C-alpha positions in Angstrom: 67.6 -146.7 -105.2 69.0 -148.5 -102.2 66.2 -149.0 -99.7 67.4 -149.9 -96.2 64.8 -152.3 -94.7 66.8 -153.2 -91.6 64.7 -152.1 -88.6 65.5 -152.3 -84.9 62.8 -153.5 -82.5 61.1 -150.9 -80.3 61.7 -150.5 -76.6 58.7 -151.2 -74.4 59.2 -147.9 -72.5 57.8 -145.5 -75.0 56.1 -142.5 -73.4 52.3 -142.2 -74.1 51.3 -139.4 -76.4 48.8 -136.6 -75.5 45.4 -136.6 -77.0 45.5 -135.9 -80.8 43.3 -132.8 -80.7 45.4 -131.4 -77.9 48.6 -132.0 -79.8 47.1 -130.4 -83.0 45.9 -127.3 -81.1 49.3 -127.0 -79.4 51.0 -127.0 -82.8 48.5 -124.5 -84.2 49.1 -122.1 -81.3 52.9 -122.6 -81.5 52.9 -121.7 -85.2 50.2 -119.1 -85.0 48.1 -120.4 -87.8 45.9 -123.4 -89.0 47.7 -123.9 -92.4 48.2 -127.5 -93.5 50.5 -128.0 -96.5 49.4 -130.7 -98.9 52.4 -132.8 -100.1 51.0 -133.8 -103.5 54.1 -133.8 -105.7 53.7 -134.0 -109.5 56.9 -135.1 -111.3 56.3 -132.8 -114.2 56.3 -129.7 -111.9 59.3 -130.6 -109.8 62.3 -128.3 -110.7 64.5 -129.7 -113.5 67.7 -129.4 -111.4 66.3 -132.0 -109.0 65.3 -134.4 -111.7 68.6 -134.0 -113.6 70.5 -134.8 -110.4 68.5 -137.9 -109.8 68.7 -139.0 -113.5 72.4 -138.7 -113.3 72.4 -141.0 -110.2 69.8 -143.6 -111.4 69.2 -143.1 -115.1 65.8 -142.4 -116.6 64.1 -144.8 -114.2 61.4 -145.0 -111.6 64.1 -144.9 -109.0 65.1 -141.5 -110.3 61.5 -140.3 -110.2 61.0 -141.5 -106.7 64.2 -139.9 -105.4 63.1 -136.6 -107.1 59.8 -136.7 -105.2 61.6 -137.4 -101.9 64.2 -134.6 -102.4 61.5 -132.2 -103.4 59.4 -133.0 -100.4 62.3 -132.8 -98.0 63.0 -129.3 -99.3 59.4 -128.2 -98.8 59.3 -129.7 -95.3 62.5 -128.0 -94.3 61.2 -124.7 -95.5 57.8 -124.8 -93.7 58.4 -126.9 -90.6 58.7 -123.9 -88.3 55.8 -121.9 -89.8 52.9 -124.4 -90.2 51.5 -127.0 -87.8 50.9 -129.9 -90.1 51.3 -131.5 -93.5 49.1 -133.8 -95.5 50.7 -136.1 -98.1 48.2 -137.7 -100.5 49.1 -141.3 -101.0 47.9 -141.6 -104.7 50.7 -139.3 -105.8 53.2 -141.8 -104.5 51.4 -145.1 -105.1 51.3 -144.5 -108.9 55.1 -145.3 -108.9 54.7 -148.7 -107.4 56.3 -150.0 -104.2 59.1 -147.4 -104.5 56.5 -144.7 -104.5 55.0 -146.2 -101.3 58.4 -146.1 -99.8 58.8 -142.4 -100.6 55.4 -141.8 -99.0 56.5 -143.4 -95.8 59.8 -141.7 -95.8 58.1 -138.4 -96.4 55.8 -139.0 -93.4 58.7 -139.9 -91.1 60.8 -137.0 -92.3 58.0 -134.5 -91.5 57.4 -136.1 -88.1 61.1 -135.8 -87.3 60.9 -132.1 -88.1 58.1 -131.7 -85.5 55.1 -131.6 -87.9 51.8 -133.4 -87.4 51.3 -135.7 -90.3 47.9 -136.4 -91.7 48.0 -139.3 -94.2 45.4 -138.5 -96.9 44.6 -142.1 -97.8 40.7 -142.2 -97.6 40.7 -145.8 -96.5 37.7 -147.9 -95.6 36.5 -151.5 -95.6 34.8 -153.9 -93.3 35.9 -156.2 -90.5 39.4 -157.5 -90.5 40.3 -155.6 -93.7 39.5 -152.3 -92.1 41.5 -153.4 -89.0 44.5 -154.1 -91.2 44.2 -150.7 -92.9 44.1 -149.1 -89.5 47.2 -151.0 -88.3 49.1 -150.1 -91.5 48.9 -146.3 -90.8 48.4 -145.9 -87.1 50.3 -148.7 -85.4 53.7 -150.3 -85.1 54.4 -153.7 -86.6 54.4 -156.8 -84.4 55.9 -160.0 -85.8 57.4 -163.1 -84.1 56.7 -161.5 -80.7 58.8 -158.4 -81.5 57.5 -154.9 -82.2 59.0 -152.7 -84.9 58.3 -149.1 -86.0 55.5 -148.9 -88.5 54.3 -145.9 -90.5 52.4 -144.7 -87.5 51.3 -141.3 -88.8 49.4 -138.9 -86.5 46.1 -139.1 -88.4 44.5 -140.3 -91.5 41.4 -139.7 -93.7 38.7 -142.3 -93.7 35.7 -142.8 -95.9 32.5 -143.6 -93.9 30.0 -144.7 -96.4 30.3 -148.4 -95.7 28.7 -147.7 -92.3 30.0 -148.0 -88.7 31.5 -151.4 -89.0 33.9 -150.0 -91.6 34.9 -147.1 -89.3 35.0 -148.9 -86.0 38.5 -150.5 -86.3 40.0 -147.1 -87.1 38.2 -145.4 -84.2 39.3 -148.1 -81.7 43.0 -148.1 -82.8 43.1 -144.3 -83.0 41.7 -144.0 -79.5 44.2 -146.6 -78.2 47.2 -144.9 -79.9 46.2 -141.3 -79.3 45.9 -140.7 -83.1 43.4 -138.8 -85.1 40.9 -139.5 -87.9 39.2 -137.2 -90.4 36.0 -138.6 -91.7 34.8 -137.5 -95.2 31.6 -135.5 -94.7 31.2 -132.8 -97.3 34.1 -133.0 -99.9 35.3 -130.1 -102.0 34.8 -131.7 -105.5 32.1 -130.3 -107.8 30.1 -133.5 -108.0 30.0 -134.2 -104.2 26.4 -133.1 -104.1 25.4 -136.1 -106.4 25.3 -138.1 -103.2 26.2 -135.9 -100.2 23.5 -133.3 -100.8 20.6 -135.7 -101.5 17.6 -135.2 -99.1 16.4 -138.1 -97.0 13.0 -139.1 -95.7 11.7 -136.9 -92.8 11.6 -140.0 -90.6 15.4 -140.1 -90.6 15.6 -136.6 -89.0 13.1 -137.6 -86.4 15.5 -140.3 -85.2 18.0 -137.5 -84.3 15.4 -135.2 -82.7 15.4 -132.7 -85.6 12.7 -131.4 -87.9 12.5 -131.4 -91.7 14.6 -133.4 -94.0 18.3 -134.2 -93.6 20.9 -134.4 -96.4 23.2 -137.4 -96.6 26.1 -135.3 -95.3 24.0 -134.1 -92.3 23.0 -137.6 -91.5 26.7 -138.7 -91.6 27.5 -135.8 -89.3 24.9 -136.9 -86.8 26.2 -140.5 -86.9 29.7 -139.2 -86.5 28.9 -137.0 -83.6 28.8 -140.0 -81.3 31.9 -141.8 -82.6 34.5 -139.8 -80.7 32.2 -138.3 -78.0 33.7 -140.5 -75.3 37.3 -139.4 -76.0 37.5 -135.6 -75.9 40.8 -133.9 -75.0 41.5 -131.2 -72.5 40.9 -128.7 -75.3 37.3 -129.9 -75.6 37.8 -131.4 -79.1 37.4 -135.0 -80.2 40.0 -137.1 -81.9 37.5 -137.9 -84.6 37.5 -135.0 -87.1 35.7 -134.3 -90.4 36.7 -133.4 -93.9 34.7 -130.3 -95.0 35.5 -128.7 -98.3 36.4 -125.0 -98.5 34.2 -124.7 -101.6 31.0 -125.2 -99.7 30.7 -122.5 -96.9 26.9 -122.9 -96.5 27.2 -126.6 -95.8 30.2 -125.9 -93.5 28.0 -123.6 -91.4 25.5 -126.3 -90.9 28.1 -128.9 -90.1 29.7 -126.6 -87.5 26.3 -126.4 -85.8 26.0 -130.1 -85.6 29.6 -130.8 -84.7 30.9 -128.1 -82.2 33.5 -130.4 -80.7 34.9 -131.7 -84.0 38.0 -130.5 -85.8 37.5 -129.9 -89.5 40.2 -130.6 -92.2 39.3 -128.2 -94.9 40.7 -129.0 -98.4 39.9 -127.0 -101.5 41.6 -123.7 -100.6 43.3 -121.8 -103.3 43.6 -123.7 -106.6 40.2 -125.4 -106.1 38.5 -122.1 -105.5 38.2 -121.8 -101.7 38.9 -118.4 -100.2 39.6 -117.1 -96.7 36.0 -115.8 -96.5 34.7 -119.3 -97.4 36.5 -121.1 -94.6 35.4 -118.8 -91.7 32.3 -121.0 -91.0 34.6 -123.9 -90.3 36.0 -122.3 -87.2 34.5 -122.0 -83.8 34.2 -118.7 -81.8 37.5 -119.6 -80.1 39.3 -119.4 -83.4 40.0 -123.1 -83.3 38.3 -126.1 -84.8 39.8 -126.2 -88.3 43.0 -126.7 -90.3 43.0 -125.4 -93.9 44.9 -127.4 -96.5 46.5 -126.1 -99.7 48.8 -128.1 -101.9 49.6 -126.7 -105.4 49.5 -123.0 -104.4 52.2 -123.7 -101.8 54.5 -126.4 -103.1 54.6 -125.1 -106.6 54.5 -121.4 -105.8 57.8 -120.9 -107.5 56.0 -121.4 -110.9 53.7 -118.4 -110.2 56.1 -116.1 -108.5 58.9 -114.6 -110.7 60.8 -113.5 -107.6 61.8 -117.2 -107.0 63.8 -119.2 -109.5 63.4 -123.0 -109.6 66.4 -123.4 -107.3 64.5 -121.4 -104.7 61.3 -123.5 -104.8 61.4 -124.2 -101.1 61.7 -120.5 -100.2 58.8 -119.8 -102.5 56.7 -122.5 -100.7 57.6 -120.9 -97.3 56.5 -117.5 -98.6 53.3 -118.9 -99.9 52.5 -120.6 -96.6 53.1 -117.4 -94.7 50.9 -115.5 -97.1 48.1 -118.0 -96.7 48.5 -117.8 -92.9 48.1 -114.0 -93.1 45.0 -114.4 -95.4 43.4 -116.6 -92.8 44.0 -114.1 -90.0 42.2 -111.3 -91.8 
């Protein structure tokens, strides 16, 4: 695979972006739904005609695999760009192929942005001090070297793990605020064992510190801490640029988190293949019908495998149909 790494320096006259939450809401309203398509490509599920074409070009190599992922993703993006507001590529599905996979991840993000989609990088990064700052720059900023600035990955938002405490999150918050980007902090995740830590009850004295009674769970404590992180930077829409990851598989917990975080956008994974249903995600939304985006990956991008109306060559059309069907489910 020929990777073009020649990059031109950026102009200093770039127009500032609107607040992240305002941009997200504008896209949701334009498309008429809160569907987020997860771009988690699995090589074994990519149509054979794509892989055969890339093997012909590159042989049975990692390059052929990487180009298969990219071609597949571009087809999905082309098919859904006018019907959904955002996409969420999961970095692990790319990083497993080495540096070429990371290149495909970046190219996928840029391609989606060029098509007008908001891109949420699902990377779940976190560390402390200068390391967290470097992670934040890697995904949210341009690249400055030798007194010149060049385009970086600069996605619209990314997922962040908060359990190292505030000093591990602060660099992401500061840069996201400066660059009009968004963050989604992991609060109550959709995996079955999330309760091993997130649902554990804390001492009553912890709740007293937040003016509440009884005992808080770990995820409730994290929500109270997170409440202040983006409170000073709320968009015209009334929502913060700091969002939360709240799994579709836990509607009871989502109800509680919505009470604590009325100005917070929820990124809701776990819809479809993981068991989340339209009824389960209703607590994630506010009374204004906003406040959440609902993510589905396998049920959309590999829909052709479950729908006999679509042959493998029509995988992108199948994905579009699945995204529209999900949007309709969420409206009911």
